[in-house]
Backbone as CSV, one residue per row, in Angstrom:
resi,resn,N_x,N_y,N_z,CA_x,CA_y,CA_z,C_x,C_y,C_z
1,MET,0.803,-1.220,-0.012,-0.150,-0.036,0.079,1.025,1.354,-0.025
2,ASN,0.531,2.303,-0.750,1.429,3.135,-0.837,1.456,4.189,0.383
3,ILE,2.439,5.032,0.389,2.455,5.926,1.699,1.373,6.977,1.990
4,TYR,0.800,7.494,1.025,-0.391,8.171,1.317,-1.649,7.700,1.883
5,LEU,-2.118,6.337,1.450,-3.153,5.620,2.023,-2.683,5.123,3.436
6,ARG,-1.320,4.616,3.573,-1.016,4.434,4.961,-1.301,5.509,5.874
7,LEU,-1.076,6.636,5.398,-1.439,7.651,6.377,-2.900,8.166,6.769
8,THR,-3.588,8.030,5.570,-4.982,8.472,5.882,-5.516,7.027,6.687
9,LEU,-5.328,5.959,6.553,-5.929,4.879,7.212,-5.546,4.928,8.713
10,LEU,-5.520,5.305,9.211,-5.316,4.879,10.273,-5.744,5.081,10.961
11,THR,-6.274,4.940,10.759,-6.376,4.827,11.035,-6.110,4.981,11.493
12,LEU,-4.004,6.860,10.280,-3.789,6.127,10.211,-3.510,5.544,10.788
13,ILE,-4.931,5.553,10.406,-5.111,5.272,10.772,-4.698,5.131,11.952
14,MET,-4.999,6.044,11.114,-4.279,6.366,11.124,-4.698,6.087,12.594
15,LEU,-4.146,5.792,11.884,-3.938,6.120,12.167,-4.583,6.470,13.478
16,PRO,-5.311,6.960,13.403,-5.400,7.854,14.184,-5.536,7.165,15.122
17,ILE,-4.490,5.813,16.637,-5.409,6.140,16.799,-6.652,5.144,17.654
18,MET,-6.583,4.359,18.391,-7.553,3.855,18.782,-7.674,4.310,20.371
19,ALA,-8.677,4.144,20.766,-8.918,5.049,21.811,-9.127,4.791,23.202
20,HIS,-10.512,3.884,23.550,-10.753,3.778,24.932,-9.761,3.000,25.790
21,ALA,-8.570,3.811,26.283,-7.441,3.375,27.057,-7.771,2.197,28.132
22,THR,-7.073,1.165,28.158,-7.259,0.156,29.037,-5.924,0.200,29.860
23,ASP,-5.908,-0.668,30.911,-4.778,-0.459,31.715,-3.708,-1.282,31.288
24,SER,-3.123,-1.164,30.675,-1.706,-1.733,30.375,-1.651,-2.677,29.088
25,THR,-1.570,-3.961,29.477,-0.795,-4.541,28.354,-1.673,-5.330,27.407
26,THR,-2.776,-5.968,27.998,-3.308,-6.844,27.297,-4.714,-6.539,27.017
27,ALA,-5.310,-6.513,25.614,-6.739,-6.175,25.633,-7.026,-6.697,24.215
28,THR,-7.514,-8.118,24.639,-8.016,-9.199,23.255,-9.128,-8.715,22.603
29,SER,-9.398,-9.292,21.531,-10.611,-8.852,20.720,-11.839,-8.836,21.656
30,ASN,-11.899,-9.731,22.615,-13.180,-9.991,23.205,-13.237,-8.791,24.181
31,SER,-12.299,-8.288,24.823,-12.043,-7.181,25.912,-12.495,-5.936,25.089
32,VAL,-11.953,-5.933,23.905,-12.045,-4.346,23.522,-13.635,-4.384,22.948
33,GLN,-14.050,-5.390,22.330,-15.475,-5.400,21.926,-16.382,-5.326,23.053
34,ALA,-16.143,-5.891,24.004,-17.225,-5.983,25.156,-17.558,-4.284,25.866
35,LYS,-16.732,-3.313,25.329,-17.240,-2.301,25.678,-18.221,-1.582,25.212
36,LYS,-19.301,-1.131,25.588,-20.279,-0.906,25.068,-20.317,0.575,24.327
37,ILE,-20.570,0.603,23.040,-20.433,1.852,22.010,-21.777,2.237,21.253
38,SER,-21.981,3.413,20.944,-23.169,3.789,20.194,-22.463,3.735,18.660
39,PRO,-23.647,3.532,18.052,-23.149,3.394,16.683,-22.561,4.658,16.082
40,LEU,-21.491,4.646,15.089,-20.634,5.558,14.706,-21.424,6.869,14.109
41,PRO,-21.470,7.744,14.956,-22.138,9.182,14.492,-21.808,10.102,13.393
42,TYR,-21.213,9.315,12.325,-20.634,10.193,11.397,-21.285,10.247,9.891
43,HIS,-22.458,9.697,10.114,-23.134,9.650,8.555,-23.295,11.086,7.981
44,GLY,-22.767,11.067,6.842,-22.756,12.349,6.123,-21.504,13.189,5.951
45,GLU,-20.393,12.829,6.869,-19.080,13.412,7.254,-18.407,13.247,5.924
46,THR,-17.272,14.166,5.678,-16.416,14.001,4.697,-15.248,14.760,4.958
47,LEU,-14.093,14.221,5.143,-12.840,14.803,5.318,-12.145,14.913,4.110
48,ARG,-11.454,15.975,3.984,-10.537,16.047,2.792,-8.974,16.565,3.400
49,PHE,-8.003,15.839,3.040,-6.372,16.243,3.270,-5.490,16.483,2.241
50,ALA,-4.672,17.658,2.448,-3.523,17.661,1.581,-2.574,16.844,2.409
51,VAL,-1.655,15.972,1.275,-0.858,15.214,1.819,0.544,15.378,1.206
52,GLY,1.632,15.326,1.983,2.907,15.613,1.198,4.085,15.249,2.160
53,TRP,5.377,15.819,1.564,6.539,15.431,2.512,7.075,16.449,3.002
54,GLU,6.935,16.859,4.182,7.429,17.940,4.921,6.594,19.022,4.296
55,PHE,7.151,20.130,3.581,6.438,21.407,3.018,6.031,21.203,1.456
56,VAL,6.147,20.042,0.927,5.918,19.886,-0.463,4.617,19.202,-0.544
57,ASN,3.713,19.658,-1.265,2.477,19.100,-1.453,2.519,17.962,-2.611
58,ALA,2.259,16.810,-2.294,2.112,15.645,-3.037,0.894,15.166,-3.534
59,GLY,-0.258,15.259,-2.890,-1.544,15.126,-3.432,-2.468,15.332,-2.374
60,THR,-3.671,14.588,-2.540,-4.930,14.565,-1.512,-5.513,13.409,-1.318
61,ALA,-6.171,13.395,-0.215,-6.984,12.241,0.432,-8.097,12.537,0.888
62,SER,-9.373,11.809,0.756,-10.511,12.035,1.461,-11.179,10.958,1.707
63,MET,-11.949,10.974,2.784,-12.813,9.996,3.520,-14.119,10.374,3.740
64,ALA,-15.326,9.759,3.227,-16.661,9.834,3.343,-17.294,8.842,4.055
65,PHE,-18.295,9.190,4.970,-19.001,8.212,5.811,-20.372,8.247,5.575
66,SER,-21.131,6.980,5.297,-22.316,6.953,5.043,-22.975,5.806,5.694
67,ASN,-24.423,5.997,6.203,-24.932,4.628,6.620,-25.567,3.668,5.681
68,LYS,-25.601,2.345,5.886,-25.958,1.474,4.891,-27.048,0.729,5.397
69,GLY,-28.284,0.729,5.181,-29.111,-0.075,5.863,-29.476,0.276,7.087
70,LYS,-30.102,-0.449,8.110,-30.474,-0.188,9.406,-29.469,-0.458,10.377
71,ASP,-28.412,-1.363,10.184,-27.369,-1.600,11.167,-25.869,-1.506,10.598
72,GLY,-25.871,-0.873,9.198,-24.662,-0.897,8.485,-24.089,0.376,8.338
73,TYR,-22.695,0.537,7.964,-22.038,1.799,7.536,-21.138,1.415,6.494
74,ARG,-20.725,2.531,5.655,-19.780,2.484,4.503,-18.910,3.621,4.715
75,ILE,-17.510,3.456,4.496,-16.373,4.668,4.270,-15.875,4.362,3.043
76,ASP,-15.829,5.625,2.457,-15.216,5.674,0.901,-14.015,6.450,1.124
77,THR,-12.998,5.779,0.505,-11.461,6.719,0.954,-10.849,6.594,-0.670
78,GLU,-10.210,8.059,-0.839,-9.578,7.948,-2.127,-8.274,8.794,-1.745
79,ALA,-7.095,8.336,-2.554,-5.848,8.892,-2.512,-5.575,9.159,-4.058
80,ARG,-4.991,10.655,-4.257,-4.359,10.754,-5.574,-3.333,11.763,-5.565
81,THR,-2.372,11.471,-6.258,-1.137,12.676,-6.404,-1.810,13.803,-7.240
82,ASN,-1.108,14.964,-7.085,-1.231,16.327,-7.810,-0.714,16.152,-9.180
83,SER,-0.951,16.912,-9.973,-0.339,16.861,-11.489,0.986,16.814,-11.297
84,PHE,1.799,17.675,-10.831,3.467,17.504,-10.399,3.718,16.138,-10.236
85,PHE,3.129,15.415,-9.178,3.952,14.209,-8.963,3.298,13.144,-9.682
86,ASP,2.208,13.468,-10.562,1.789,12.511,-11.674,2.632,11.960,-12.340
87,MET,3.682,13.133,-12.859,4.724,12.687,-13.789,5.844,11.655,-13.324
88,PHE,5.775,11.658,-11.603,6.761,10.756,-11.372,6.089,9.444,-11.018
89,LYS,4.946,9.452,-10.089,4.352,8.289,-9.795,2.675,8.444,-9.553
90,LYS,2.053,8.626,-10.712,0.741,8.696,-10.612,-0.099,7.852,-9.778
91,VAL,-0.728,8.421,-8.767,-1.522,7.385,-7.798,-2.860,7.966,-7.876
92,ARG,-3.975,6.578,-8.074,-5.391,7.086,-8.074,-5.714,5.953,-7.280
93,ASP,-5.920,6.003,-5.999,-6.252,4.643,-5.278,-7.750,4.996,-4.522
94,THR,-8.592,3.826,-4.505,-9.803,4.003,-3.746,-10.059,2.988,-2.820
95,ILE,-10.722,3.047,-1.781,-11.081,2.062,-0.751,-12.448,2.204,-0.362
96,THR,-12.981,1.146,-0.213,-14.211,0.648,0.302,-14.386,-0.122,1.469
97,SER,-14.811,0.589,2.628,-14.848,-0.188,3.946,-16.263,-0.256,4.224
98,GLU,-16.739,-1.409,4.827,-18.121,-1.496,5.232,-18.096,-2.546,6.592
99,GLY,-19.375,-2.321,7.272,-19.497,-2.969,8.569,-20.786,-2.737,9.199
100,LEU,-20.931,-3.534,9.936,-22.298,-4.010,10.832,-22.131,-3.569,12.227
101,PHE,-23.157,-3.063,12.877,-23.222,-3.040,14.178,-23.958,-4.398,14.746
102,ILE,-23.402,-5.203,15.431,-23.944,-6.445,15.915,-23.987,-6.095,17.418
103,ASP,-25.304,-6.270,18.172,-25.318,-5.725,19.487,-24.637,-4.763,20.065
104,ASN,-24.830,-3.616,18.956,-24.266,-2.217,19.359,-22.799,-2.247,19.295
105,LYS,-21.986,-3.259,18.705,-20.684,-3.277,18.662,-20.107,-3.473,17.144
106,PRO,-19.000,-2.721,16.661,-18.830,-2.703,15.350,-18.142,-4.134,14.785
107,GLN,-18.366,-4.476,13.774,-17.772,-5.737,12.864,-17.358,-5.517,11.496
108,SER,-16.322,-5.150,10.938,-15.861,-5.186,9.976,-16.631,-6.314,8.898
109,THR,-17.083,-5.865,7.876,-17.429,-7.043,6.819,-16.856,-7.099,5.403
110,LEU,-16.059,-5.666,5.067,-15.698,-5.699,3.676,-14.552,-4.581,3.821
111,PHE,-13.259,-4.826,3.120,-12.273,-3.759,2.845,-11.840,-3.912,1.586
112,ALA,-12.097,-3.097,0.428,-12.179,-3.429,-0.785,-11.031,-2.285,-1.419
113,MET,-10.139,-2.678,-1.948,-8.854,-1.601,-2.479,-8.671,-1.736,-4.020
114,ASP,-8.821,-0.640,-4.641,-8.477,-0.393,-6.156,-7.374,0.476,-6.464
115,GLN,-6.208,-0.290,-6.262,-4.808,0.557,-6.446,-4.415,0.769,-7.900
116,ASN,-4.083,1.776,-8.187,-3.403,2.176,-9.769,-2.297,3.363,-9.342
117,GLU,-1.367,2.611,-9.460,-0.061,3.541,-9.102,0.892,3.431,-10.165
118,ARG,0.997,4.485,-11.091,1.760,4.397,-12.346,1.432,3.060,-13.056
119,ASN,2.517,2.108,-13.007,2.401,0.777,-13.807,1.690,-0.276,-12.924
120,TYR,1.508,0.004,-11.768,1.091,-1.212,-10.713,-0.502,-0.984,-10.830
121,HIS,-1.137,-2.031,-10.787,-2.746,-2.139,-10.674,-3.078,-3.353,-9.902
122,ALA,-4.002,-3.025,-9.000,-4.312,-4.341,-8.286,-5.660,-3.970,-7.508
123,LYS,-6.432,-5.104,-7.578,-7.862,-5.076,-6.899,-7.683,-6.047,-5.846
124,LYS,-7.984,-5.496,-4.557,-7.777,-6.342,-3.183,-9.228,-6.374,-2.304
125,ARG,-9.610,-7.497,-2.386,-10.877,-7.512,-1.377,-10.873,-8.286,-0.112
126,THR,-11.100,-7.803,0.988,-10.909,-8.811,2.125,-12.378,-8.810,2.625
127,GLU,-13.103,-9.962,2.694,-14.416,-10.339,3.446,-14.320,-10.803,4.819
128,PHE,-14.939,-10.079,5.716,-14.898,-10.492,7.082,-16.090,-11.359,7.301
129,LEU,-15.776,-12.749,7.359,-17.153,-13.808,7.343,-16.976,-14.252,8.989
130,TRP,-17.340,-13.228,9.645,-17.406,-13.442,11.071,-18.132,-14.131,11.690
131,LYS,-19.149,-14.847,11.113,-19.955,-15.985,11.580,-18.989,-17.289,11.691
132,GLU,-18.331,-17.257,10.670,-17.589,-18.271,10.595,-15.991,-18.313,11.016
133,ASN,-15.825,-17.292,11.744,-14.360,-17.019,12.462,-13.502,-16.922,11.396
134,LYS,-13.490,-16.491,9.833,-12.500,-16.414,8.940,-12.292,-15.115,8.024
135,VAL,-11.593,-14.874,7.268,-11.507,-13.675,6.452,-11.009,-14.467,5.137
136,ASN,-11.681,-14.049,3.979,-11.417,-14.306,2.728,-10.649,-13.111,2.094
137,TYR,-9.299,-13.267,1.538,-8.709,-12.105,1.117,-8.392,-12.574,-0.616
138,THR,-8.854,-11.683,-1.539,-8.777,-11.910,-2.769,-8.277,-10.708,-3.665
139,GLN,-6.950,-11.230,-4.186,-6.252,-10.224,-5.106,-6.129,-11.010,-6.302
140,ASN,-6.600,-9.953,-7.431,-6.413,-10.060,-8.730,-7.038,-11.701,-9.146
141,GLY,-8.185,-11.748,-8.512,-9.125,-13.124,-8.952,-8.603,-14.335,-8.086
142,LYS,-7.573,-14.351,-7.106,-7.010,-15.387,-6.585,-7.429,-15.127,-4.846
143,THR,-8.134,-16.319,-4.460,-8.798,-15.989,-3.013,-7.808,-16.914,-1.941
144,ASP,-7.487,-16.496,-0.893,-7.045,-17.339,0.308,-7.960,-17.057,1.527
145,SER,-8.008,-18.050,2.366,-8.746,-18.024,3.575,-7.870,-17.947,4.703
146,TYR,-8.289,-17.200,5.913,-7.430,-17.098,6.992,-8.584,-17.145,8.180
147,LYS,-7.777,-17.720,9.314,-8.631,-18.110,10.616,-8.544,-16.458,11.208
148,VAL,-9.583,-16.038,11.348,-9.714,-14.709,12.085,-10.933,-14.676,12.719
149,PRO,-10.898,-14.477,14.389,-12.113,-14.630,15.021,-12.804,-13.306,14.700
150,ALA,-14.369,-13.562,15.128,-15.171,-12.301,15.038,-14.547,-11.179,15.974
151,GLY,-14.658,-10.209,15.661,-14.280,-8.809,16.453,-13.275,-7.995,15.676
152,TYR,-12.646,-8.769,14.759,-11.355,-8.229,14.292,-12.090,-7.058,13.337
153,LEU,-11.179,-5.865,13.196,-11.626,-4.765,12.370,-10.537,-4.517,11.232
154,ASN,-11.109,-4.075,10.181,-10.268,-3.369,9.065,-9.368,-2.092,9.804
155,VAL,-8.677,-1.567,9.202,-7.760,-0.096,9.834,-8.857,0.765,9.672
156,MET,-9.609,1.093,8.539,-10.534,2.215,8.531,-11.601,2.027,9.569
157,ASP,-12.263,1.015,9.779,-13.005,0.944,10.726,-12.485,1.087,12.099
158,ALA,-11.235,0.770,12.357,-10.756,1.185,13.587,-10.385,2.537,13.768
159,PHE,-10.091,3.221,12.889,-9.775,4.778,12.701,-11.160,5.398,13.383
160,PHE,-12.189,5.153,12.696,-13.544,5.779,12.990,-13.836,5.588,14.289
161,LEU,-13.935,3.992,14.820,-14.158,3.601,16.225,-13.180,4.468,17.188
162,THR,-12.213,4.566,16.657,-11.081,5.487,17.872,-12.163,6.817,18.425
163,ARG,-12.212,7.633,17.383,-13.096,8.907,17.328,-14.169,9.009,18.359
164,THR,-14.723,7.944,18.651,-15.899,7.771,19.749,-15.762,7.816,20.836
165,LEU,-14.444,7.108,21.202,-14.187,6.589,22.594,-12.961,7.686,23.252
166,PRO,-13.179,7.639,24.626,-11.819,8.546,25.311,-10.882,8.028,25.373
167,VAL,-9.655,8.882,25.471,-8.088,8.599,25.925,-7.888,9.127,27.034
168,LYS,-6.717,8.466,27.769,-6.299,8.973,28.815,-4.794,8.738,28.940
169,GLU,-4.034,9.686,29.791,-2.765,9.511,29.808,-2.352,8.375,30.462
170,GLY,-1.175,7.572,30.204,-0.827,6.485,31.112,-1.375,5.072,30.660
171,LYS,-2.536,5.364,29.927,-3.188,4.182,29.417,-2.948,3.638,28.023
172,VAL,-3.028,2.376,27.875,-2.534,1.871,26.401,-3.600,0.829,25.962
173,LEU,-4.302,0.949,24.918,-5.131,0.039,24.154,-4.470,-0.556,23.078
174,LYS,-4.935,-1.979,22.965,-4.503,-2.610,21.675,-5.704,-3.077,21.090
175,ILE,-5.902,-2.853,19.828,-6.844,-3.323,19.075,-6.788,-4.294,17.965
176,PRO,-7.473,-5.240,18.035,-7.074,-6.261,16.794,-7.463,-5.922,15.443
177,VAL,-6.648,-6.159,14.310,-6.842,-5.754,13.084,-6.305,-6.942,12.054
178,PHE,-7.111,-6.914,11.139,-6.777,-7.783,10.063,-6.554,-6.860,8.807
179,ASP,-5.242,-6.924,8.376,-5.018,-6.236,7.326,-3.965,-6.540,6.223
180,SER,-3.888,-6.834,5.010,-2.902,-7.256,3.797,-2.295,-8.723,4.592
181,ARG,-3.423,-9.561,4.701,-3.126,-10.621,4.808,-2.568,-11.318,6.301
182,LYS,-2.756,-10.172,7.206,-1.975,-10.274,8.513,-2.764,-9.935,9.694
183,LYS,-2.896,-10.771,10.826,-3.548,-10.358,12.225,-2.596,-9.787,12.852
184,TYR,-2.834,-8.565,13.439,-1.999,-7.781,14.504,-2.467,-6.933,15.100
185,GLU,-1.895,-6.264,16.172,-2.593,-5.407,17.265,-2.105,-4.001,17.084
186,ILE,-2.915,-2.959,16.974,-2.490,-1.506,16.867,-2.274,-1.123,18.521
187,GLU,-1.281,-0.777,19.149,-1.287,-0.225,20.475,-1.148,1.368,20.186
188,VAL,-2.128,1.991,20.889,-1.987,3.278,21.031,-2.128,4.087,22.221
189,ARG,-1.416,5.107,22.278,-1.205,5.707,23.504,-1.262,7.413,23.231
190,LEU,-1.690,8.106,24.405,-2.107,9.631,24.267,-0.574,10.160,24.490
191,LEU,0.023,10.825,23.898,1.343,11.652,23.760,1.341,12.796,24.832
192,LYS,0.246,13.800,24.451,0.143,15.167,25.134,-1.085,15.859,24.443
193,LYS,-1.272,17.048,24.779,-2.278,17.844,24.416,-1.568,19.424,23.644
194,GLU,-2.180,19.601,22.690,-1.882,20.910,21.994,-2.752,21.814,21.415
195,MET,-2.746,22.972,21.344,-3.378,23.858,20.533,-3.166,23.949,19.198
196,MET,-4.150,23.890,18.531,-4.202,23.920,16.646,-5.296,24.551,16.074
197,ARG,-4.904,25.397,15.036,-5.855,25.829,14.463,-6.592,25.275,13.301
198,THR,-7.934,24.958,13.136,-8.935,24.457,12.230,-8.665,25.011,11.063
199,PRO,-9.003,24.344,9.713,-9.120,25.040,8.551,-10.341,26.235,8.390
200,TRP,-11.173,26.047,9.239,-11.985,27.164,9.323,-11.622,28.428,10.407
201,GLY,-10.512,28.148,11.001,-10.031,29.583,11.814,-10.254,29.285,13.344
202,GLU,-10.623,28.106,13.709,-10.906,28.079,15.165,-9.782,27.574,15.927
203,LEU,-9.485,28.033,16.926,-8.276,27.504,17.839,-8.696,26.328,18.830
204,VAL,-8.266,25.123,18.626,-8.916,24.261,19.469,-7.788,23.381,20.056
205,GLU,-8.277,22.803,21.286,-7.090,21.852,21.981,-7.259,20.309,21.137
206,CYS,-6.156,19.928,20.979,-6.053,18.560,20.158,-5.530,17.525,21.261
207,LEU,-6.056,16.243,21.090,-4.999,15.147,21.833,-4.094,14.711,20.688
208,VAL,-2.776,14.627,21.112,-1.866,13.829,19.975,-1.548,12.544,20.455
209,ILE,-1.904,11.652,19.570,-2.218,10.398,19.739,-0.801,9.620,18.781
210,GLU,-0.340,8.478,19.563,0.685,7.694,18.702,0.186,6.584,18.664
211,PRO,-0.270,5.946,17.470,-0.361,4.348,17.228,1.057,3.669,16.757
212,LYS,1.052,2.530,17.644,2.330,1.398,17.166,1.805,0.152,17.006
213,LEU,2.518,-0.519,16.191,2.166,-1.825,15.899,2.971,-2.674,16.519
214,LYS,2.308,-3.678,17.115,3.073,-4.912,17.941,3.877,-5.919,16.995
215,SER,3.252,-5.961,16.060,3.934,-6.739,14.964,3.742,-5.891,13.372
216,GLU,4.340,-6.576,12.643,4.455,-5.929,11.167,3.035,-5.683,10.598
217,GLY,2.724,-4.487,9.935,1.473,-4.179,9.167,1.692,-3.167,8.423
218,ILE,0.497,-2.429,7.990,0.685,-1.475,6.826,1.086,-0.044,7.358
219,PHE,1.915,0.095,8.547,2.424,1.040,9.319,3.801,0.789,9.358
220,SER,4.248,-0.449,9.117,5.669,-0.940,9.390,6.799,-0.225,8.738
221,SER,6.567,0.099,7.507,7.479,0.975,6.965,7.474,2.321,6.748
222,VAL,6.667,2.918,7.698,6.660,4.225,7.875,7.084,4.908,8.958
223,GLY,7.231,4.059,10.100,8.040,4.443,11.273,6.913,5.092,12.004
224,THR,7.491,5.793,12.950,6.586,6.671,14.049,5.712,7.287,13.541
225,MET,4.173,7.277,13.699,3.257,8.073,13.414,2.517,8.982,14.765
226,GLN,1.995,9.970,14.227,1.441,10.784,15.445,0.109,11.471,14.639
227,VAL,-1.207,11.549,15.364,-2.346,12.066,14.989,-3.039,13.198,16.043
228,TRP,-3.406,14.174,15.323,-3.891,15.321,16.161,-5.437,15.077,16.065
229,LEU,-6.204,14.982,17.199,-7.814,15.113,17.120,-8.312,15.794,17.968
230,THR,-9.185,16.629,17.525,-9.613,17.668,18.405,-10.343,17.181,19.792
231,ASN,-9.904,17.698,20.762,-10.386,17.432,22.082,-11.790,17.710,22.255
232,ASP,-12.602,17.223,21.724,-14.166,17.809,22.012,-14.901,16.356,21.348
233,ALA,-16.423,16.370,21.308,-17.055,15.352,20.830,-16.957,14.788,19.524
234,ARG,-16.479,15.858,18.299,-16.041,15.618,17.218,-15.230,14.626,16.887
235,ARG,-13.975,14.882,17.695,-12.665,14.129,17.563,-12.184,13.914,15.968
236,ILE,-12.354,15.328,15.408,-12.111,15.583,13.955,-10.343,15.380,13.928
237,PRO,-9.772,14.643,12.996,-8.239,14.426,12.816,-7.937,15.798,11.860
238,LEU,-7.211,16.907,12.564,-6.595,17.775,12.123,-5.403,17.520,11.374
239,LYS,-4.396,16.502,11.939,-3.081,16.375,11.258,-2.948,15.013,11.483
240,MET,-1.966,14.663,10.462,-1.546,12.978,10.735,0.084,13.227,10.242
241,THR,1.227,12.637,11.074,2.398,12.436,10.489,2.783,11.201,10.510
242,ALA,3.769,10.878,9.781,4.443,9.454,9.906,6.165,9.851,9.380
243,LYS,6.811,9.228,10.150,8.376,9.556,10.241,9.028,8.540,9.025
244,ILE,9.452,8.855,8.276,10.316,8.150,7.231,11.774,8.369,7.318
245,LYS,12.606,7.806,6.166,14.169,7.756,6.415,14.638,9.337,6.396
246,ILE,13.931,10.114,5.706,14.184,11.440,5.287,12.928,12.258,5.548
247,GLY,12.973,13.004,6.731,11.751,13.850,6.873,10.468,13.104,7.290
248,ARG,9.349,13.621,7.283,8.172,13.222,7.369,6.957,13.318,6.288
249,VAL,6.143,12.522,6.371,5.027,12.671,5.342,3.879,13.121,6.364
250,ILE,3.001,14.095,5.813,2.321,15.148,6.629,0.828,14.991,5.821
251,ALA,-0.237,14.709,6.598,-1.534,15.035,6.050,-2.246,15.967,7.027
252,ARG,-2.742,17.176,6.308,-3.337,18.179,6.894,-4.811,18.302,6.753
253,LEU,-5.578,18.187,7.339,-7.010,18.711,6.993,-7.090,19.944,6.444
254,THR,-7.948,19.790,5.249,-8.198,20.901,4.482,-9.558,21.445,4.365
255,SER,-10.481,20.519,4.528,-12.018,20.633,4.401,-12.673,19.629,5.250
256,TYR,-13.685,20.107,5.879,-14.510,19.196,6.583,-16.125,19.584,6.461
257,HIS,-16.749,18.488,6.172,-18.260,18.432,5.880,-18.987,17.914,7.198
258,PRO,-19.403,18.283,8.202,-19.825,17.647,9.446,-21.092,16.592,8.999
259,PRO,-21.331,15.575,9.966,-22.318,14.641,9.956,-23.632,15.396,9.547
260,SER,-24.490,14.873,8.916,-26.011,15.330,8.560,-26.788,14.807,9.796
């Protein structure tokens, strides 16, 4: 997965990112999912980001959330390079994430990616067959099955779930995720609080969160990540950064359409 999508998922997934902190070290799929939550309150929300290396703008990314049926939801994500970077590596990637609320708890059902990166093209589809405790992963027509317990999330669902739950200093949360043929845990902690100005001019307090992986996964090649979430009920991701060998990749929120 290219670095632009890595940054926006998580999230980055980004990010950004998981949040109801538990006491320490072990939070299994069951312990995380046992916490009662409300359905993700983001129907109609759209987030747009400028993504680049340090101060050089390389492209844009967007995320749009919508409800699907009575108990379902859908998140559409797109990442694309700008006209200048198109000359070096043109990127036109899209992701569709879908899930259900089962007993008021989130369960991923689909993560579909269409990658178009210069000469590289791939269609990847991850189906979470939670009733059977397995995942089917299909890439360019070839399907493999993996044993994955119910309760595992894809990275996009984990990112949006994070925004609904509180974080606390000194607490760590481990969230089970399946992505790119692998099961792993995202370990998230609150680093500090900072003031930041929003794209619409408001100065707000932000929670600076650092997600880390216990094992390899989609963020393994981009190093340390940090996410700035508004410290209010909206939990809007204003900024996301990822350290690379030289400098940082930075995503900054440029426009925000609130939930309807």
